[in-house]
CHARMM-style PDB file with segment names, atoms N, HN, CA, C and O in Angstrom:
ATOM      1  N   MET     1      83.333  75.569  65.596  1.00  0.00      PROA
ATOM      2  CA  MET     1      82.811  76.232  66.773  1.00  0.00      PROA
ATOM      3  C   MET     1      82.566  75.198  67.879  1.00  0.00      PROA
ATOM      4  O   MET     1      83.031  75.393  69.002  1.00  0.00      PROA
ATOM      5  N   TYR     2      81.860  74.121  67.596  1.00  0.00      PROA
ATOM      6  HN  TYR     2      81.482  73.963  66.684  1.00  0.00      PROA
ATOM      7  CA  TYR     2      81.610  73.073  68.577  1.00  0.00      PROA
ATOM      8  C   TYR     2      82.584  71.923  68.356  1.00  0.00      PROA
ATOM      9  O   TYR     2      83.028  71.688  67.233  1.00  0.00      PROA
ATOM     10  N   PRO     3      82.910  71.220  69.411  1.00  0.00      PROA
ATOM     11  CA  PRO     3      83.808  70.079  69.220  1.00  0.00      PROA
ATOM     12  C   PRO     3      83.140  68.991  68.382  1.00  0.00      PROA
ATOM     13  O   PRO     3      81.916  68.867  68.332  1.00  0.00      PROA
ATOM     14  N   ASP     4      83.981  68.226  67.740  1.00  0.00      PROA
ATOM     15  HN  ASP     4      84.976  68.326  67.781  1.00  0.00      PROA
ATOM     16  CA  ASP     4      83.465  67.165  66.868  1.00  0.00      PROA
ATOM     17  C   ASP     4      82.828  66.019  67.649  1.00  0.00      PROA
ATOM     18  O   ASP     4      82.013  65.276  67.104  1.00  0.00      PROA
ATOM     19  N   ASN     5      83.191  65.874  68.907  1.00  0.00      PROA
ATOM     20  HN  ASN     5      83.854  66.478  69.350  1.00  0.00      PROA
ATOM     21  CA  ASN     5      82.677  64.753  69.684  1.00  0.00      PROA
ATOM     22  C   ASN     5      81.428  65.119  70.493  1.00  0.00      PROA
ATOM     23  O   ASN     5      81.121  64.466  71.490  1.00  0.00      PROA
ATOM     24  N   MET     6      80.718  66.147  70.071  1.00  0.00      PROA
ATOM     25  HN  MET     6      80.968  66.678  69.261  1.00  0.00      PROA
ATOM     26  CA  MET     6      79.488  66.567  70.749  1.00  0.00      PROA
ATOM     27  C   MET     6      78.407  65.518  70.516  1.00  0.00      PROA
ATOM     28  O   MET     6      78.135  65.164  69.369  1.00  0.00      PROA
ATOM     29  N   PRO     7      77.782  65.011  71.588  1.00  0.00      PROA
ATOM     30  CA  PRO     7      76.744  63.996  71.398  1.00  0.00      PROA
ATOM     31  C   PRO     7      75.493  64.602  70.752  1.00  0.00      PROA
ATOM     32  O   PRO     7      75.235  65.802  70.856  1.00  0.00      PROA
ATOM     33  N   SER     8      74.746  63.758  70.099  1.00  0.00      PROA
ATOM     34  HN  SER     8      74.955  62.784  70.014  1.00  0.00      PROA
ATOM     35  CA  SER     8      73.505  64.252  69.501  1.00  0.00      PROA
ATOM     36  C   SER     8      72.459  64.431  70.596  1.00  0.00      PROA
ATOM     37  O   SER     8      72.377  63.618  71.517  1.00  0.00      PROA
ATOM     38  N   ASN     9      71.675  65.473  70.502  1.00  0.00      PROA
ATOM     39  HN  ASN     9      71.742  66.134  69.754  1.00  0.00      PROA
ATOM     40  CA  ASN     9      70.621  65.809  71.464  1.00  0.00      PROA
ATOM     41  C   ASN     9      71.133  65.888  72.909  1.00  0.00      PROA
ATOM     42  O   ASN     9      70.640  65.149  73.761  1.00  0.00      PROA
ATOM     43  N   PRO    10      72.097  66.753  73.209  1.00  0.00      PROA
ATOM     44  CA  PRO    10      72.618  66.826  74.573  1.00  0.00      PROA
ATOM     45  C   PRO    10      71.580  67.315  75.580  1.00  0.00      PROA
ATOM     46  O   PRO    10      71.642  66.952  76.755  1.00  0.00      PROA
ATOM     47  N   THR    11      70.630  68.132  75.135  1.00  0.00      PROA
ATOM     48  HN  THR    11      70.579  68.426  74.181  1.00  0.00      PROA
ATOM     49  CA  THR    11      69.602  68.622  76.049  1.00  0.00      PROA
ATOM     50  C   THR    11      68.672  67.497  76.487  1.00  0.00      PROA
ATOM     51  O   THR    11      68.327  67.388  77.664  1.00  0.00      PROA
ATOM     52  N   CYS    12      68.275  66.679  75.552  1.00  0.00      PROA
ATOM     53  HN  CYS    12      68.555  66.768  74.596  1.00  0.00      PROA
ATOM     54  CA  CYS    12      67.391  65.550  75.890  1.00  0.00      PROA
ATOM     55  C   CYS    12      68.101  64.560  76.813  1.00  0.00      PROA
ATOM     56  O   CYS    12      67.498  64.037  77.751  1.00  0.00      PROA
ATOM     57  N   LYS    13      69.378  64.305  76.544  1.00  0.00      PROA
ATOM     58  HN  LYS    13      69.867  64.729  75.782  1.00  0.00      PROA
ATOM     59  CA  LYS    13      70.126  63.379  77.390  1.00  0.00      PROA
ATOM     60  C   LYS    13      70.308  63.944  78.796  1.00  0.00      PROA
ATOM     61  O   LYS    13      70.237  63.204  79.778  1.00  0.00      PROA
ATOM     62  N   SER    14      70.539  65.244  78.895  1.00  0.00      PROA
ATOM     63  HN  SER    14      70.597  65.845  78.098  1.00  0.00      PROA
ATOM     64  CA  SER    14      70.669  65.870  80.214  1.00  0.00      PROA
ATOM     65  C   SER    14      69.355  65.838  80.973  1.00  0.00      PROA
ATOM     66  O   SER    14      69.336  65.582  82.177  1.00  0.00      PROA
ATOM     67  N   ALA    15      68.251  66.098  80.271  1.00  0.00      PROA
ATOM     68  HN  ALA    15      68.267  66.306  79.293  1.00  0.00      PROA
ATOM     69  CA  ALA    15      66.939  66.046  80.916  1.00  0.00      PROA
ATOM     70  C   ALA    15      66.630  64.637  81.393  1.00  0.00      PROA
ATOM     71  O   ALA    15      66.087  64.453  82.482  1.00  0.00      PROA
ATOM     72  N   LYS    16      66.973  63.638  80.584  1.00  0.00      PROA
ATOM     73  HN  LYS    16      67.415  63.787  79.699  1.00  0.00      PROA
ATOM     74  CA  LYS    16      66.748  62.249  80.981  1.00  0.00      PROA
ATOM     75  C   LYS    16      67.569  61.904  82.227  1.00  0.00      PROA
ATOM     76  O   LYS    16      67.065  61.247  83.139  1.00  0.00      PROA
ATOM     77  N   ARG    17      68.824  62.341  82.268  1.00  0.00      PROA
ATOM     78  HN  ARG    17      69.233  62.874  81.528  1.00  0.00      PROA
ATOM     79  CA  ARG    17      69.665  62.078  83.429  1.00  0.00      PROA
ATOM     80  C   ARG    17      69.122  62.784  84.671  1.00  0.00      PROA
ATOM     81  O   ARG    17      69.133  62.221  85.765  1.00  0.00      PROA
ATOM     82  N   ALA    18      68.652  64.010  84.498  1.00  0.00      PROA
ATOM     83  HN  ALA    18      68.643  64.467  83.609  1.00  0.00      PROA
ATOM     84  CA  ALA    18      68.120  64.760  85.641  1.00  0.00      PROA
ATOM     85  C   ALA    18      66.841  64.139  86.176  1.00  0.00      PROA
ATOM     86  O   ALA    18      66.581  64.195  87.378  1.00  0.00      PROA
ATOM     87  N   LEU    19      66.047  63.552  85.303  1.00  0.00      PROA
ATOM     88  HN  LEU    19      66.258  63.506  84.327  1.00  0.00      PROA
ATOM     89  CA  LEU    19      64.771  62.980  85.717  1.00  0.00      PROA
ATOM     90  C   LEU    19      64.875  61.518  86.153  1.00  0.00      PROA
ATOM     91  O   LEU    19      63.900  60.954  86.650  1.00  0.00      PROA
ATOM     92  N   THR    20      66.034  60.901  85.973  1.00  0.00      PROA
ATOM     93  HN  THR    20      66.826  61.359  85.569  1.00  0.00      PROA
ATOM     94  CA  THR    20      66.180  59.496  86.373  1.00  0.00      PROA
ATOM     95  C   THR    20      67.223  59.349  87.472  1.00  0.00      PROA
ATOM     96  O   THR    20      66.868  59.248  88.646  1.00  0.00      PROA
ATOM     97  N   THR    21      68.476  59.336  87.121  1.00  0.00      PROA
ATOM     98  HN  THR    21      68.765  59.418  86.167  1.00  0.00      PROA
ATOM     99  CA  THR    21      69.522  59.026  88.105  1.00  0.00      PROA
ATOM    100  C   THR    21      69.816  60.181  89.061  1.00  0.00      PROA
ATOM    101  O   THR    21      70.249  59.938  90.187  1.00  0.00      PROA
ATOM    102  N   SER    22      69.597  61.414  88.651  1.00  0.00      PROA
ATOM    103  HN  SER    22      69.245  61.611  87.736  1.00  0.00      PROA
ATOM    104  CA  SER    22      69.923  62.562  89.496  1.00  0.00      PROA
ATOM    105  C   SER    22      68.712  63.169  90.180  1.00  0.00      PROA
ATOM    106  O   SER    22      68.822  64.240  90.776  1.00  0.00      PROA
ATOM    107  N   LEU    23      67.566  62.518  90.112  1.00  0.00      PROA
ATOM    108  HN  LEU    23      67.476  61.648  89.628  1.00  0.00      PROA
ATOM    109  CA  LEU    23      66.341  63.099  90.663  1.00  0.00      PROA
ATOM    110  C   LEU    23      66.445  63.296  92.171  1.00  0.00      PROA
ATOM    111  O   LEU    23      65.951  64.295  92.694  1.00  0.00      PROA
ATOM    112  N   GLY    24      67.070  62.373  92.870  1.00  0.00      PROA
ATOM    113  HN  GLY    24      67.471  61.561  92.445  1.00  0.00      PROA
ATOM    114  CA  GLY    24      67.210  62.508  94.319  1.00  0.00      PROA
ATOM    115  C   GLY    24      68.017  63.731  94.699  1.00  0.00      PROA
ATOM    116  O   GLY    24      67.656  64.441  95.637  1.00  0.00      PROA
ATOM    117  N   SER    25      69.105  63.992  93.986  1.00  0.00      PROA
ATOM    118  HN  SER    25      69.399  63.415  93.224  1.00  0.00      PROA
ATOM    119  CA  SER    25      69.930  65.171  94.255  1.00  0.00      PROA
ATOM    120  C   SER    25      69.160  66.453  93.982  1.00  0.00      PROA
ATOM    121  O   SER    25      69.264  67.420  94.737  1.00  0.00      PROA
ATOM    122  N   VAL    26      68.399  66.461  92.918  1.00  0.00      PROA
ATOM    123  HN  VAL    26      68.314  65.676  92.304  1.00  0.00      PROA
ATOM    124  CA  VAL    26      67.591  67.637  92.575  1.00  0.00      PROA
ATOM    125  C   VAL    26      66.553  67.902  93.662  1.00  0.00      PROA
ATOM    126  O   VAL    26      66.360  69.043  94.083  1.00  0.00      PROA
ATOM    127  N   CYS    27      65.885  66.836  94.113  1.00  0.00      PROA
ATOM    128  HN  CYS    27      66.042  65.909  93.771  1.00  0.00      PROA
ATOM    129  CA  CYS    27      64.864  66.984  95.157  1.00  0.00      PROA
ATOM    130  C   CYS    27      65.473  67.437  96.478  1.00  0.00      PROA
ATOM    131  O   CYS    27      64.922  68.306  97.154  1.00  0.00      PROA
ATOM    132  N   LEU    28      66.607  66.852  96.844  1.00  0.00      PROA
ATOM    133  HN  LEU    28      67.055  66.147  96.295  1.00  0.00      PROA
ATOM    134  CA  LEU    28      67.262  67.241  98.095  1.00  0.00      PROA
ATOM    135  C   LEU    28      67.705  68.696  98.053  1.00  0.00      PROA
ATOM    136  O   LEU    28      67.521  69.430  99.024  1.00  0.00      PROA
ATOM    137  N   GLY    29      68.279  69.112  96.950  1.00  0.00      PROA
ATOM    138  HN  GLY    29      68.428  68.516  96.161  1.00  0.00      PROA
ATOM    139  CA  GLY    29      68.699  70.504  96.819  1.00  0.00      PROA
ATOM    140  C   GLY    29      67.521  71.459  96.894  1.00  0.00      PROA
ATOM    141  O   GLY    29      67.613  72.515  97.520  1.00  0.00      PROA
ATOM    142  N   SER    30      66.422  71.096  96.263  1.00  0.00      PROA
ATOM    143  HN  SER    30      66.347  70.238  95.755  1.00  0.00      PROA
ATOM    144  CA  SER    30      65.227  71.937  96.312  1.00  0.00      PROA
ATOM    145  C   SER    30      64.653  71.996  97.728  1.00  0.00      PROA
ATOM    146  O   SER    30      64.170  73.040  98.165  1.00  0.00      PROA
ATOM    147  N   LEU    31      64.710  70.874  98.436  1.00  0.00      PROA
ATOM    148  HN  LEU    31      65.102  70.025  98.081  1.00  0.00      PROA
ATOM    149  CA  LEU    31      64.238  70.848  99.822  1.00  0.00      PROA
ATOM    150  C   LEU    31      65.085  71.755 100.707  1.00  0.00      PROA
ATOM    151  O   LEU    31      64.547  72.474 101.548  1.00  0.00      PROA
ATOM    152  N   VAL    32      66.399  71.728 100.527  1.00  0.00      PROA
ATOM    153  HN  VAL    32      66.836  71.144  99.844  1.00  0.00      PROA
ATOM    154  CA  VAL    32      67.285  72.581 101.327  1.00  0.00      PROA
ATOM    155  C   VAL    32      66.977  74.043 101.057  1.00  0.00      PROA
ATOM    156  O   VAL    32      66.893  74.839 101.992  1.00  0.00      PROA
ATOM    157  N   VAL    33      66.808  74.406  99.796  1.00  0.00      PROA
ATOM    158  HN  VAL    33      66.877  73.759  99.037  1.00  0.00      PROA
ATOM    159  CA  VAL    33      66.502  75.797  99.457  1.00  0.00      PROA
ATOM    160  C   VAL    33      65.159  76.204 100.056  1.00  0.00      PROA
ATOM    161  O   VAL    33      65.029  77.317 100.567  1.00  0.00      PROA
ATOM    162  N   ALA    34      64.163  75.330 100.004  1.00  0.00      PROA
ATOM    163  HN  ALA    34      64.269  74.426  99.589  1.00  0.00      PROA
ATOM    164  CA  ALA    34      62.844  75.644 100.569  1.00  0.00      PROA
ATOM    165  C   ALA    34      62.920  75.824 102.079  1.00  0.00      PROA
ATOM    166  O   ALA    34      62.283  76.724 102.627  1.00  0.00      PROA
ATOM    167  N   ILE    35      63.692  74.979 102.756  1.00  0.00      PROA
ATOM    168  HN  ILE    35      64.210  74.249 102.311  1.00  0.00      PROA
ATOM    169  CA  ILE    35      63.843  75.109 104.209  1.00  0.00      PROA
ATOM    170  C   ILE    35      64.527  76.420 104.556  1.00  0.00      PROA
ATOM    171  O   ILE    35      64.098  77.114 105.478  1.00  0.00      PROA
ATOM    172  N   VAL    36      65.583  76.770 103.834  1.00  0.00      PROA
ATOM    173  HN  VAL    36      65.932  76.206 103.085  1.00  0.00      PROA
ATOM    174  CA  VAL    36      66.297  78.030 104.094  1.00  0.00      PROA
ATOM    175  C   VAL    36      65.378  79.221 103.853  1.00  0.00      PROA
ATOM    176  O   VAL    36      65.396  80.178 104.626  1.00  0.00      PROA
ATOM    177  N   GLN    37      64.578  79.177 102.797  1.00  0.00      PROA
ATOM    178  HN  GLN    37      64.563  78.399 102.169  1.00  0.00      PROA
ATOM    179  CA  GLN    37      63.657  80.282 102.522  1.00  0.00      PROA
ATOM    180  C   GLN    37      62.583  80.396 103.601  1.00  0.00      PROA
ATOM    181  O   GLN    37      62.181  81.504 103.954  1.00  0.00      PROA
ATOM    182  N   THR    38      62.117  79.271 104.127  1.00  0.00      PROA
ATOM    183  HN  THR    38      62.444  78.370 103.840  1.00  0.00      PROA
ATOM    184  CA  THR    38      61.124  79.297 105.199  1.00  0.00      PROA
ATOM    185  C   THR    38      61.719  79.900 106.469  1.00  0.00      PROA
ATOM    186  O   THR    38      61.103  80.754 107.106  1.00  0.00      PROA
ATOM    187  N   ILE    39      62.916  79.453 106.829  1.00  0.00      PROA
ATOM    188  HN  ILE    39      63.417  78.759 106.312  1.00  0.00      PROA
ATOM    189  CA  ILE    39      63.583  79.998 108.016  1.00  0.00      PROA
ATOM    190  C   ILE    39      63.836  81.486 107.832  1.00  0.00      PROA
ATOM    191  O   ILE    39      63.667  82.272 108.764  1.00  0.00      PROA
ATOM    192  N   ARG    40      64.242  81.866 106.628  1.00  0.00      PROA
ATOM    193  HN  ARG    40      64.380  81.227 105.871  1.00  0.00      PROA
ATOM    194  CA  ARG    40      64.495  83.276 106.351  1.00  0.00      PROA
ATOM    195  C   ARG    40      63.221  84.110 106.524  1.00  0.00      PROA
ATOM    196  O   ARG    40      63.271  85.205 107.083  1.00  0.00      PROA
ATOM    197  N   SER    41      62.101  83.606 106.054  1.00  0.00      PROA
ATOM    198  HN  SER    41      62.061  82.716 105.599  1.00  0.00      PROA
ATOM    199  CA  SER    41      60.840  84.335 106.192  1.00  0.00      PROA
ATOM    200  C   SER    41      60.412  84.455 107.647  1.00  0.00      PROA
ATOM    201  O   SER    41      59.937  85.507 108.075  1.00  0.00      PROA
ATOM    202  N   ILE    42      60.581  83.377 108.405  1.00  0.00      PROA
ATOM    203  HN  ILE    42      60.967  82.522 108.057  1.00  0.00      PROA
ATOM    204  CA  ILE    42      60.217  83.407 109.826  1.00  0.00      PROA
ATOM    205  C   ILE    42      61.084  84.400 110.580  1.00  0.00      PROA
ATOM    206  O   ILE    42      60.583  85.207 111.363  1.00  0.00      PROA
ATOM    207  N   ILE    43      62.388  84.334 110.340  1.00  0.00      PROA
ATOM    208  HN  ILE    43      62.794  83.677 109.705  1.00  0.00      PROA
ATOM    209  CA  ILE    43      63.303  85.244 111.051  1.00  0.00      PROA
ATOM    210  C   ILE    43      63.059  86.678 110.622  1.00  0.00      PROA
ATOM    211  O   ILE    43      63.096  87.588 111.450  1.00  0.00      PROA
ATOM    212  N   ARG    44      62.811  86.891 109.335  1.00  0.00      PROA
ATOM    213  HN  ARG    44      62.781  86.151 108.663  1.00  0.00      PROA
ATOM    214  CA  ARG    44      62.539  88.254 108.876  1.00  0.00      PROA
ATOM    215  C   ARG    44      61.280  88.811 109.547  1.00  0.00      PROA
ATOM    216  O   ARG    44      61.221  89.998 109.868  1.00  0.00      PROA
ATOM    217  N   PHE    45      60.269  87.951 109.761  1.00  0.00      PROA
ATOM    218  HN  PHE    45      60.316  86.986 109.501  1.00  0.00      PROA
ATOM    219  CA  PHE    45      59.042  88.369 110.429  1.00  0.00      PROA
ATOM    220  C   PHE    45      59.344  88.858 111.849  1.00  0.00      PROA
ATOM    221  O   PHE    45      58.819  89.885 112.279  1.00  0.00      PROA
ATOM    222  N   TYR    46      60.190  88.122 112.574  1.00  0.00      PROA
ATOM    223  HN  TYR    46      60.617  87.288 112.224  1.00  0.00      PROA
ATOM    224  CA  TYR    46      60.517  88.513 113.948  1.00  0.00      PROA
ATOM    225  C   TYR    46      61.543  89.630 114.008  1.00  0.00      PROA
ATOM    226  O   TYR    46      61.511  90.445 114.931  1.00  0.00      PROA
ATOM    227  N   VAL    47      62.450  89.685 113.047  1.00  0.00      PROA
ATOM    228  HN  VAL    47      62.476  89.023 112.298  1.00  0.00      PROA
ATOM    229  CA  VAL    47      63.479  90.721 113.049  1.00  0.00      PROA
ATOM    230  C   VAL    47      62.867  92.095 112.809  1.00  0.00      PROA
ATOM    231  O   VAL    47      63.376  93.092 113.322  1.00  0.00      PROA
ATOM    232  N   GLU    48      61.805  92.166 112.054  1.00  0.00      PROA
ATOM    233  HN  GLU    48      61.391  91.357 111.637  1.00  0.00      PROA
ATOM    234  CA  GLU    48      61.167  93.451 111.782  1.00  0.00      PROA
ATOM    235  C   GLU    48      60.632  94.094 113.059  1.00  0.00      PROA
ATOM    236  O   GLU    48      60.402  95.303 113.096  1.00  0.00      PROA
ATOM    237  N   ARG    49      60.436  93.306 114.085  1.00  0.00      PROA
ATOM    238  HN  ARG    49      60.623  92.325 114.055  1.00  0.00      PROA
ATOM    239  CA  ARG    49      59.929  93.844 115.342  1.00  0.00      PROA
ATOM    240  C   ARG    49      61.032  94.299 116.287  1.00  0.00      PROA
ATOM    241  O   ARG    49      60.751  94.856 117.348  1.00  0.00      PROA
ATOM    242  N   LEU    50      62.299  94.062 115.905  1.00  0.00      PROA
ATOM    243  HN  LEU    50      62.527  93.609 115.043  1.00  0.00      PROA
ATOM    244  CA  LEU    50      63.416  94.510 116.732  1.00  0.00      PROA
ATOM    245  C   LEU    50      63.651  96.006 116.533  1.00  0.00      PROA
ATOM    246  O   LEU    50      63.368  96.559 115.470  1.00  0.00      PROA
ATOM    247  N   ASP    51      64.173  96.646 117.575  1.00  0.00      PROA
ATOM    248  HN  ASP    51      64.403  96.197 118.439  1.00  0.00      PROA
ATOM    249  CA  ASP    51      64.445  98.071 117.487  1.00  0.00      PROA
ATOM    250  C   ASP    51      65.830  98.364 116.908  1.00  0.00      PROA
ATOM    251  O   ASP    51      66.042  99.431 116.332  1.00  0.00      PROA
ATOM    252  N   ASN    52      66.771  97.431 117.053  1.00  0.00      PROA
ATOM    253  HN  ASN    52      66.598  96.564 117.521  1.00  0.00      PROA
ATOM    254  CA  ASN    52      68.145  97.657 116.645  1.00  0.00      PROA
ATOM    255  C   ASN    52      68.308  97.340 115.155  1.00  0.00      PROA
ATOM    256  O   ASN    52      68.197  96.186 114.741  1.00  0.00      PROA
ATOM    257  N   ASN    53      68.572  98.370 114.366  1.00  0.00      PROA
ATOM    258  HN  ASN    53      68.662  99.307 114.703  1.00  0.00      PROA
ATOM    259  CA  ASN    53      68.705  98.192 112.918  1.00  0.00      PROA
ATOM    260  C   ASN    53      69.958  97.413 112.541  1.00  0.00      PROA
ATOM    261  O   ASN    53      69.955  96.698 111.540  1.00  0.00      PROA
ATOM    262  N   VAL    54      71.037  97.537 113.328  1.00  0.00      PROA
ATOM    263  HN  VAL    54      71.039  98.119 114.141  1.00  0.00      PROA
ATOM    264  CA  VAL    54      72.282  96.840 113.012  1.00  0.00      PROA
ATOM    265  C   VAL    54      72.070  95.327 113.095  1.00  0.00      PROA
ATOM    266  O   VAL    54      72.507  94.591 112.210  1.00  0.00      PROA
ATOM    267  N   ILE    55      71.412  94.868 114.138  1.00  0.00      PROA
ATOM    268  HN  ILE    55      71.057  95.466 114.856  1.00  0.00      PROA
ATOM    269  CA  ILE    55      71.148  93.440 114.285  1.00  0.00      PROA
ATOM    270  C   ILE    55      70.251  92.964 113.161  1.00  0.00      PROA
ATOM    271  O   ILE    55      70.453  91.872 112.630  1.00  0.00      PROA
ATOM    272  N   ARG    56      69.280  93.750 112.797  1.00  0.00      PROA
ATOM    273  HN  ARG    56      69.116  94.637 113.229  1.00  0.00      PROA
ATOM    274  CA  ARG    56      68.358  93.390 111.728  1.00  0.00      PROA
ATOM    275  C   ARG    56      69.110  93.210 110.408  1.00  0.00      PROA
ATOM    276  O   ARG    56      68.909  92.220 109.705  1.00  0.00      PROA
ATOM    277  N   VAL    57      69.961  94.155 110.080  1.00  0.00      PROA
ATOM    278  HN  VAL    57      70.124  94.959 110.652  1.00  0.00      PROA
ATOM    279  CA  VAL    57      70.703  94.091 108.824  1.00  0.00      PROA
ATOM    280  C   VAL    57      71.667  92.915 108.825  1.00  0.00      PROA
ATOM    281  O   VAL    57      71.810  92.238 107.807  1.00  0.00      PROA
ATOM    282  N   CYS    58      72.331  92.660 109.946  1.00  0.00      PROA
ATOM    283  HN  CYS    58      72.215  93.211 110.773  1.00  0.00      PROA
ATOM    284  CA  CYS    58      73.273  91.538 110.032  1.00  0.00      PROA
ATOM    285  C   CYS    58      72.562  90.202 109.860  1.00  0.00      PROA
ATOM    286  O   CYS    58      73.066  89.326 109.156  1.00  0.00      PROA
ATOM    287  N   ARG    59      71.427  90.031 110.474  1.00  0.00      PROA
ATOM    288  HN  ARG    59      71.017  90.743 111.046  1.00  0.00      PROA
ATOM    289  CA  ARG    59      70.690  88.775 110.354  1.00  0.00      PROA
ATOM    290  C   ARG    59      70.175  88.566 108.934  1.00  0.00      PROA
ATOM    291  O   ARG    59      70.249  87.459 108.400  1.00  0.00      PROA
ATOM    292  N   ILE    60      69.662  89.613 108.333  1.00  0.00      PROA
ATOM    293  HN  ILE    60      69.602  90.512 108.767  1.00  0.00      PROA
ATOM    294  CA  ILE    60      69.175  89.493 106.962  1.00  0.00      PROA
ATOM    295  C   ILE    60      70.320  89.180 106.013  1.00  0.00      PROA
ATOM    296  O   ILE    60      70.166  88.365 105.104  1.00  0.00      PROA
ATOM    297  N   CYS    61      71.475  89.823 106.217  1.00  0.00      PROA
ATOM    298  HN  CYS    61      71.600  90.485 106.956  1.00  0.00      PROA
ATOM    299  CA  CYS    61      72.641  89.553 105.384  1.00  0.00      PROA
ATOM    300  C   CYS    61      73.102  88.107 105.543  1.00  0.00      PROA
ATOM    301  O   CYS    61      73.425  87.446 104.556  1.00  0.00      PROA
ATOM    302  N   MET    62      73.133  87.614 106.777  1.00  0.00      PROA
ATOM    303  HN  MET    62      72.870  88.151 107.579  1.00  0.00      PROA
ATOM    304  CA  MET    62      73.547  86.241 107.035  1.00  0.00      PROA
ATOM    305  C   MET    62      72.598  85.255 106.355  1.00  0.00      PROA
ATOM    306  O   MET    62      73.041  84.275 105.756  1.00  0.00      PROA
ATOM    307  N   LEU    63      71.309  85.511 106.448  1.00  0.00      PROA
ATOM    308  HN  LEU    63      70.949  86.307 106.935  1.00  0.00      PROA
ATOM    309  CA  LEU    63      70.329  84.628 105.810  1.00  0.00      PROA
ATOM    310  C   LEU    63      70.436  84.674 104.291  1.00  0.00      PROA
ATOM    311  O   LEU    63      70.260  83.652 103.627  1.00  0.00      PROA
ATOM    312  N   ASN    64      70.723  85.839 103.738  1.00  0.00      PROA
ATOM    313  HN  ASN    64      70.866  86.669 104.277  1.00  0.00      PROA
ATOM    314  CA  ASN    64      70.917  85.942 102.293  1.00  0.00      PROA
ATOM    315  C   ASN    64      72.132  85.125 101.849  1.00  0.00      PROA
ATOM    316  O   ASN    64      72.100  84.476 100.803  1.00  0.00      PROA
ATOM    317  N   CYS    65      73.199  85.161 102.645  1.00  0.00      PROA
ATOM    318  HN  CYS    65      73.225  85.689 103.494  1.00  0.00      PROA
ATOM    319  CA  CYS    65      74.393  84.382 102.317  1.00  0.00      PROA
ATOM    320  C   CYS    65      74.107  82.886 102.372  1.00  0.00      PROA
ATOM    321  O   CYS    65      74.535  82.142 101.490  1.00  0.00      PROA
ATOM    322  N   ILE    66      73.391  82.443 103.393  1.00  0.00      PROA
ATOM    323  HN  ILE    66      73.044  83.048 104.109  1.00  0.00      PROA
ATOM    324  CA  ILE    66      73.057  81.023 103.505  1.00  0.00      PROA
ATOM    325  C   ILE    66      72.178  80.591 102.341  1.00  0.00      PROA
ATOM    326  O   ILE    66      72.387  79.523 101.766  1.00  0.00      PROA
ATOM    327  N   GLN    67      71.202  81.410 101.993  1.00  0.00      PROA
ATOM    328  HN  GLN    67      71.031  82.277 102.461  1.00  0.00      PROA
ATOM    329  CA  GLN    67      70.325  81.069 100.883  1.00  0.00      PROA
ATOM    330  C   GLN    67      71.096  81.033  99.566  1.00  0.00      PROA
ATOM    331  O   GLN    67      70.875  80.140  98.748  1.00  0.00      PROA
ATOM    332  N   SER    68      71.990  81.982  99.352  1.00  0.00      PROA
ATOM    333  HN  SER    68      72.170  82.707 100.016  1.00  0.00      PROA
ATOM    334  CA  SER    68      72.789  81.992  98.124  1.00  0.00      PROA
ATOM    335  C   SER    68      73.672  80.756  98.038  1.00  0.00      PROA
ATOM    336  O   SER    68      73.807  80.159  96.970  1.00  0.00      PROA
ATOM    337  N   ALA    69      74.277  80.368  99.169  1.00  0.00      PROA
ATOM    338  HN  ALA    69      74.167  80.853 100.036  1.00  0.00      PROA
ATOM    339  CA  ALA    69      75.120  79.167  99.180  1.00  0.00      PROA
ATOM    340  C   ALA    69      74.290  77.922  98.879  1.00  0.00      PROA
ATOM    341  O   ALA    69      74.724  77.058  98.118  1.00  0.00      PROA
ATOM    342  N   ALA    70      73.115  77.828  99.464  1.00  0.00      PROA
ATOM    343  HN  ALA    70      72.763  78.530 100.083  1.00  0.00      PROA
ATOM    344  CA  ALA    70      72.255  76.661  99.220  1.00  0.00      PROA
ATOM    345  C   ALA    70      71.838  76.606  97.756  1.00  0.00      PROA
ATOM    346  O   ALA    70      71.828  75.528  97.162  1.00  0.00      PROA
ATOM    347  N   GLU    71      71.495  77.738  97.166  1.00  0.00      PROA
ATOM    348  HN  GLU    71      71.503  78.614  97.648  1.00  0.00      PROA
ATOM    349  CA  GLU    71      71.109  77.757  95.760  1.00  0.00      PROA
ATOM    350  C   GLU    71      72.300  77.439  94.856  1.00  0.00      PROA
ATOM    351  O   GLU    71      72.143  76.780  93.828  1.00  0.00      PROA
ATOM    352  N   PHE    72      73.503  77.913  95.244  1.00  0.00      PROA
ATOM    353  HN  PHE    72      73.631  78.448  96.079  1.00  0.00      PROA
ATOM    354  CA  PHE    72      74.704  77.616  94.462  1.00  0.00      PROA
ATOM    355  C   PHE    72      74.977  76.115  94.449  1.00  0.00      PROA
ATOM    356  O   PHE    72      75.213  75.529  93.392  1.00  0.00      PROA
ATOM    357  N   PHE    73      74.944  75.499  95.625  1.00  0.00      PROA
ATOM    358  HN  PHE    73      74.753  75.975  96.483  1.00  0.00      PROA
ATOM    359  CA  PHE    73      75.201  74.061  95.693  1.00  0.00      PROA
ATOM    360  C   PHE    73      74.090  73.261  95.021  1.00  0.00      PROA
ATOM    361  O   PHE    73      74.327  72.166  94.511  1.00  0.00      PROA
ATOM    362  N   ASN    74      72.892  73.805  95.023  1.00  0.00      PROA
ATOM    363  HN  ASN    74      72.699  74.695  95.438  1.00  0.00      PROA
ATOM    364  CA  ASN    74      71.781  73.129  94.362  1.00  0.00      PROA
ATOM    365  C   ASN    74      71.995  73.095  92.844  1.00  0.00      PROA
ATOM    366  O   ASN    74      71.676  72.100  92.194  1.00  0.00      PROA
ATOM    367  N   THR    75      72.526  74.168  92.291  1.00  0.00      PROA
ATOM    368  HN  THR    75      72.785  74.976  92.819  1.00  0.00      PROA
ATOM    369  CA  THR    75      72.774  74.186  90.843  1.00  0.00      PROA
ATOM    370  C   THR    75      73.949  73.306  90.471  1.00  0.00      PROA
ATOM    371  O   THR    75      74.032  72.846  89.332  1.00  0.00      PROA
ATOM    372  N   ARG    76      74.862  73.059  91.402  1.00  0.00      PROA
ATOM    373  HN  ARG    76      74.794  73.433  92.327  1.00  0.00      PROA
ATOM    374  CA  ARG    76      76.037  72.224  91.125  1.00  0.00      PROA
ATOM    375  C   ARG    76      75.806  70.753  91.429  1.00  0.00      PROA
ATOM    376  O   ARG    76      76.660  69.924  91.113  1.00  0.00      PROA
ATOM    377  N   ALA    77      74.676  70.407  92.032  1.00  0.00      PROA
ATOM    378  HN  ALA    77      73.983  71.081  92.288  1.00  0.00      PROA
ATOM    379  CA  ALA    77      74.423  69.011  92.413  1.00  0.00      PROA
ATOM    380  C   ALA    77      74.140  68.150  91.212  1.00  0.00      PROA
ATOM    381  OT1 ALA    77      73.906  66.950  91.354  1.00  0.00      PROA
TER     382      ALA     77
END
């Protein structure tokens, strides 16, 4: 089922790599996601006061796409 060349304790080794050499990438990705979520909340607050529903839906959709892209790249970093 598993390949013969599977290292022992792959989870521990991955956690060690994430907490040492890849910590900067993890932090940067988390910062980008937090910034996008903050901007999304601010814009959503102001968009709710607009009368035009089409503009509201388009802006929310655009922000959802940006947030999804940021989270996708964060998981791949």
